[in-house]
N, C-alpha and C positions, 0 to 999 in steps of 0.2 A: 896367443894371449888375448885376453878380452880388451875391448876398447871402452873408454869412458868419455862422456860428454860433460864438460865443466862449464858452468855459467856463473859469472860474477854477479851476485845479487845485492851486495852491500858495498859501500864506498870504502876506499883505502885511506881516506882523509882521517887524520888523528890516530893512525895505527903506527906501531913501531916500524922502524926502517926495515927490519928483517922480514916482516910480513909483506911490506910493499915490494921488496925485491923478490920474494917468493911468488907473488902474483905475477910480476913481470916475467919471471923465469917460466911460469906456466903459459905465458903468452896472453895474459889478461891485462889490458891496459885501459879499458873503459867499462862502465856499468853495462850490464846485460850483454856483454860480449860472450860468445860461445866458442870454445876450442875443443878439439878431440885429441885424445892421447891414448897410447897403449898403457894398460895398467901394470907398469913395471913397479918394483919396490921403491925406486927413486921417486917416481911420480906420486905414488900413494903416500909416501912420507911428506911430500910437499902439500898434498891435499889435506892431510891430517893437521898440518900446521895452520892452515887458513880455512878450516872447514866451517867456521862461523861467518865467513864472507862469501862463500860459494855454494852452489848446488851441484851435486854430482849425480849423473844417471848412467847406468850401464847400457851399452848399445848391443 
């Protein structure tokens, strides 16, 4: 499976609680934090929910 690198580029302040929890589930707790995940359907669904707050790169 391919790996993806996710970077949080926008703040989670004033966002719905579900989006905040999705960012935390992805491992993103601070601005400009970077995490790497395997591109499973579950991870890609979470990425789709908060794609306006993050930047995604294929590795």
